[in-house]
C-alpha positions as CSV (number, residue, x, y, z in Angstrom):
1,X,0.0,0.0,0.0
2,X,1.1,3.6,-0.6
3,X,2.0,5.9,2.3
4,X,-1.1,7.6,3.6
5,X,-1.3,11.1,2.1
6,X,-1.2,13.0,5.4
7,X,2.3,11.8,6.1
8,X,3.7,13.2,2.9
9,X,3.7,16.9,3.9
10,X,4.7,15.9,7.5
11,X,7.8,14.1,6.3
12,X,8.6,16.8,3.7
13,X,8.5,19.5,6.4
14,X,10.7,17.4,8.6
15,X,13.2,16.9,5.8
16,X,13.1,20.6,5.0
17,X,13.6,21.8,8.6
18,X,17.4,21.5,8.5
19,X,17.4,20.0,12.0
20,X,20.4,17.7,12.7
21,X,20.0,13.9,12.8
22,X,20.3,12.4,16.3
23,X,23.9,11.4,15.8
24,X,24.9,14.9,14.4
25,X,24.4,17.1,17.5
26,X,24.7,17.0,21.3
27,X,21.9,15.1,23.0
28,X,20.6,18.3,24.7
29,X,20.1,19.9,21.3
30,X,18.3,16.9,19.9
31,X,16.0,16.8,23.0
32,X,15.3,20.6,22.5
33,X,14.4,20.0,18.9
34,X,11.8,17.4,19.9
35,X,9.7,19.8,21.9
36,X,7.0,20.3,19.2
37,X,6.0,16.6,19.5
38,X,3.3,17.6,22.0
39,X,1.6,19.8,19.4
40,X,1.8,17.0,16.8
41,X,0.2,14.5,19.3
42,X,-3.2,16.1,19.1
43,X,-5.6,17.6,21.6
44,X,-5.9,15.6,24.8
45,X,-9.5,14.5,25.5
46,X,-11.2,14.9,28.8
47,X,-10.8,12.2,31.4
48,X,-12.0,11.7,34.9
49,X,-8.6,12.2,36.6
50,X,-4.9,12.5,35.9
51,X,-2.7,12.4,39.0
52,X,0.9,13.6,38.8
53,X,3.2,12.1,41.5
54,X,6.6,10.8,42.3
55,X,7.6,7.3,43.5
56,X,10.9,6.1,44.8
57,X,13.0,4.4,42.2
58,X,16.2,2.3,42.5
59,X,18.4,5.4,41.9
60,X,16.1,8.4,41.7
61,X,12.5,9.4,42.4
62,X,10.4,8.7,39.3
63,X,7.6,11.0,37.9
64,X,4.4,9.2,37.2
65,X,1.1,10.1,35.6
66,X,-1.9,8.1,36.5
67,X,-4.9,8.2,34.1
68,X,-8.3,7.1,35.5
69,X,-11.3,7.1,33.2
70,X,-14.0,6.7,35.8
71,X,-14.5,7.2,39.5
72,X,-14.8,4.7,42.2
73,X,-14.5,1.4,40.3
74,X,-11.8,-1.2,40.7
75,X,-10.2,-1.3,37.2
76,X,-7.5,-3.2,35.3
77,X,-4.2,-1.3,34.7
78,X,-1.7,-0.8,31.9
79,X,1.8,0.3,33.1
80,X,3.1,2.2,30.1
81,X,6.7,3.0,29.0
82,X,7.1,5.7,26.4
83,X,9.3,5.6,23.3
84,X,12.1,7.8,22.1
85,X,15.1,5.5,21.7
86,X,15.7,5.4,25.5
87,X,17.2,8.9,24.9
88,X,14.3,11.3,24.0
89,X,10.7,12.2,24.9
90,X,8.8,12.6,28.1
91,X,5.1,12.2,29.0
92,X,3.9,15.5,27.5
93,X,3.8,14.2,24.0
94,X,1.9,11.1,25.2
95,X,-1.0,12.9,26.9
96,X,-3.4,12.5,24.0
97,X,-2.6,8.8,23.4
98,X,-2.7,7.8,27.1
99,X,-5.9,9.6,27.9
100,X,-7.4,8.1,24.7
101,X,-6.6,4.5,25.5
102,X,-7.6,4.9,29.2
103,X,-11.0,6.2,28.1
104,X,-11.4,3.7,25.2
105,X,-10.4,0.7,27.3
106,X,-11.9,1.8,30.6
107,X,-8.7,0.9,32.5
108,X,-6.1,2.8,34.5
109,X,-2.9,3.8,32.7
110,X,0.2,4.4,34.8
111,X,3.0,6.0,32.8
112,X,6.5,6.7,34.1
113,X,9.1,9.1,32.9
114,X,12.1,6.8,33.3
115,X,15.7,8.0,33.3
116,X,17.4,8.2,30.0
117,X,20.5,7.1,28.1
118,X,23.2,8.0,27.2
119,X,23.8,9.6,30.6
120,X,22.1,6.6,32.2
121,X,22.1,3.6,29.9
122,X,20.9,0.1,30.5
123,X,20.1,-1.2,33.1
124,X,18.9,2.1,34.7
125,X,15.9,2.9,32.4
126,X,14.9,-0.8,32.6
127,X,15.2,-0.9,36.4
128,X,13.0,2.3,36.6
129,X,10.3,0.6,34.6
130,X,10.4,-2.6,36.5
131,X,10.3,-0.7,39.8
132,X,7.2,1.1,38.5
133,X,5.5,-2.2,37.8
134,X,6.3,-3.4,41.3
135,X,5.0,-0.2,42.8
136,X,1.7,-0.4,41.0
137,X,1.3,-4.1,42.0
138,X,2.1,-3.4,45.6
139,X,-0.2,-0.4,45.8
140,X,-3.0,-1.8,43.6
141,X,-5.7,-1.6,46.4
142,X,-4.9,2.1,47.1
143,X,-4.9,2.9,43.4
144,X,-8.3,1.2,42.8
145,X,-6.6,-1.4,40.5
146,X,-7.4,-5.1,40.2
147,X,-4.0,-6.7,41.1
148,X,-4.9,-9.7,38.9
149,X,-5.3,-7.6,35.8
150,X,-2.1,-5.6,35.5
151,X,-0.2,-5.5,32.2
152,X,2.7,-3.6,30.7
153,X,3.1,-1.8,27.4
154,X,4.9,0.8,25.4
155,X,5.8,2.0,21.9
156,X,9.2,1.6,20.2
157,X,11.9,1.8,22.9
158,X,9.0,1.7,25.4
159,X,7.9,-1.6,23.8
160,X,11.5,-2.9,24.3
161,X,11.2,-2.0,27.9
162,X,7.8,-3.6,28.3
163,X,9.1,-6.8,26.6
164,X,12.1,-6.9,28.9
165,X,9.9,-6.2,32.0
166,X,7.6,-9.1,30.9
167,X,10.6,-11.5,30.8
168,X,11.8,-10.4,34.2
169,X,8.4,-10.6,35.7
170,X,8.2,-14.2,34.6
171,X,11.7,-15.0,35.8
172,X,11.4,-13.3,39.2
173,X,7.7,-14.3,39.8
174,X,7.0,-10.9,41.3
175,X,4.0,-10.1,39.3
176,X,1.8,-12.4,37.2
177,X,1.2,-10.1,34.2
178,X,-2.1,-10.2,32.4
179,X,-0.7,-9.0,29.1
180,X,2.1,-7.2,27.3
181,X,1.4,-4.5,24.6
182,X,4.2,-3.9,22.2
183,X,3.7,-1.1,19.6
184,X,6.3,-1.2,16.9
185,X,8.9,-2.8,19.2
186,X,12.7,-2.8,18.9
187,X,13.7,-6.2,20.4
188,X,16.7,-7.1,18.2
189,X,19.8,-4.9,18.4
190,X,21.4,-6.5,15.3
191,X,18.7,-5.4,13.0
192,X,19.6,-7.9,10.3
193,X,16.2,-8.1,8.7
194,X,14.7,-6.8,5.5
195,X,12.8,-3.8,6.7
196,X,15.9,-2.3,8.1
197,X,17.1,-2.0,4.5
198,X,13.9,-1.4,2.6
199,X,12.6,1.3,5.1
200,X,16.1,2.6,6.0
201,X,15.5,6.2,5.1
202,X,12.7,8.6,4.1
203,X,10.0,7.6,6.7
204,X,11.0,9.6,9.8
205,X,12.9,7.0,11.9
206,X,15.9,5.8,9.9
207,X,17.9,2.6,10.4
208,X,21.0,4.7,11.1
209,X,19.1,6.6,13.9
210,X,17.9,3.3,15.4
211,X,21.5,2.0,15.4
212,X,22.6,5.1,17.2
213,X,19.8,4.7,19.8
214,X,20.9,1.1,20.4
215,X,24.5,2.3,20.9
216,X,23.4,4.8,23.5
217,X,21.4,2.3,25.5
218,X,23.7,-0.7,25.5
219,X,26.9,0.5,27.2
220,X,28.6,-2.9,27.4
221,X,29.0,-5.7,24.8
222,X,27.5,-8.1,27.2
223,X,24.2,-6.1,27.3
224,X,23.4,-7.3,23.8
225,X,23.0,-10.9,25.2
226,X,20.8,-9.8,28.1
227,X,17.2,-10.5,27.4
228,X,16.1,-7.6,29.6
229,X,17.9,-5.2,27.3
230,X,17.5,-7.2,24.0
231,X,14.4,-9.3,24.4
232,X,14.9,-11.2,21.1
233,X,18.1,-12.7,22.7
234,X,16.2,-14.6,25.3
235,X,16.8,-18.3,25.3
236,X,13.2,-19.1,26.5
237,X,9.9,-17.3,25.8
238,X,7.7,-19.8,27.4
239,X,5.3,-18.6,30.1
240,X,5.4,-15.0,29.1
241,X,2.2,-12.9,29.3
242,X,-0.1,-12.8,26.3
243,X,1.1,-10.3,23.8
244,X,-0.4,-7.7,21.5
245,X,2.1,-6.6,18.9
246,X,1.5,-3.9,16.2
247,X,3.8,-2.7,13.5
248,X,3.8,0.0,10.8
249,X,4.4,-0.7,7.1
250,X,6.9,2.1,6.5
251,X,9.1,1.5,9.5
252,X,12.6,0.1,9.7
253,X,11.3,-1.9,12.7
254,X,8.5,-3.6,10.8
255,X,10.2,-7.0,10.7
256,X,11.4,-6.7,14.3
257,X,7.8,-6.8,15.5
258,X,6.8,-9.5,13.1
259,X,9.8,-11.6,14.1
260,X,9.2,-11.2,17.9
261,X,5.6,-12.1,17.5
262,X,6.8,-15.3,15.7
263,X,9.2,-16.1,18.5
264,X,6.4,-15.8,21.1
265,X,3.9,-17.8,19.1
266,X,6.4,-20.6,18.6
267,X,6.9,-20.8,22.3
268,X,3.2,-21.1,23.0
269,X,2.6,-17.5,24.1
270,X,-0.9,-16.3,23.0
271,X,-0.1,-13.4,20.5
272,X,-2.2,-11.0,18.5
273,X,-0.2,-9.4,15.7
274,X,-1.4,-6.6,13.4
275,X,0.6,-4.7,10.7
276,X,-0.9,-1.3,9.8
277,X,-0.6,-0.3,6.2
278,X,0.4,3.1,4.9
279,X,1.8,4.4,8.2
280,X,5.2,5.3,9.7
281,X,7.0,4.7,13.0
282,X,5.8,6.9,15.8
283,X,2.2,7.4,14.6
284,X,0.7,6.2,17.9
285,X,1.4,9.7,19.2
286,X,0.6,11.7,16.0
287,X,-3.2,12.2,16.4
288,X,-2.6,15.8,15.4
289,X,-1.3,14.6,12.0
290,X,-3.3,11.4,11.2
291,X,-6.6,9.8,12.2
292,X,-4.8,6.5,12.1
293,X,-3.4,7.3,15.6
294,X,-6.9,6.9,17.1
295,X,-7.5,3.8,15.0
296,X,-4.5,2.2,16.6
297,X,-5.5,3.5,20.1
298,X,-8.9,1.9,19.7
299,X,-7.4,-1.4,18.5
300,X,-5.0,-1.8,21.4
301,X,-7.6,-0.9,23.9
302,X,-10.1,-3.4,22.5
303,X,-7.4,-6.2,22.4
304,X,-6.3,-5.6,26.0
305,X,-10.0,-6.0,27.1
306,X,-10.3,-9.1,24.9
307,X,-7.4,-10.7,26.9
308,X,-8.8,-9.5,30.2
309,X,-12.3,-11.0,29.6
């Protein structure tokens, strides 16, 4: 299928901006250049409640946003980890998407602004995310959350973190996760698959940028063999939480998500996989650019509830 027409001026404007690629400027500059993402993400819808708070993490207090769609009812929960190559982004550009899926799915969303590479590479962002899951599970009653219906999810690097957290939750036995939601995940640091070549440039995220992000996150060679950092490197996928995996047709990471879904299925993990045609990496948070963002938000909300029923 062809690229959906609304992405053409979006990508043209991006290419004409003259902004440096992620590997061409200091990290502080790249982060500054990302500040318009909140505008592109669309108008946040009304929701019953959004609580901003901090929780103690392993090395720092962690900012959370807790999205509750309705008052007074015990609800399932999605613990969400945002994307940005483990280097970029914060929760502001996710406000529309997270309110949307909380309302559409009628579950609580707990999102954490974990610490970032390259200043703080693996395992610190991962440890922050796992600590957030534990905090939610331990405080489920106070939060009005059903402790038997907690899942994790994220997009891109956040999906990597969610996949790694799912593996550790199984290994440690701390939380019996109800589901894992992986939106265009990056689970394989080698990237030796077709879409990394066919979609290498021209669609926003480039393969070279993704390789740079991996290099910032994995500070030691041994990290590439750690399944909490590189989930596709796991020796065993059996017993993981049921998975929902979505991919984008014009994305270097297209085959990554497909391949990871295949690994899970072959190990007996119930897995829903959906490739969306005509879209690019990052569109989950581009409701200000494309109506396809809300299509995806509705789909993942419905699939989470299908697993929970």
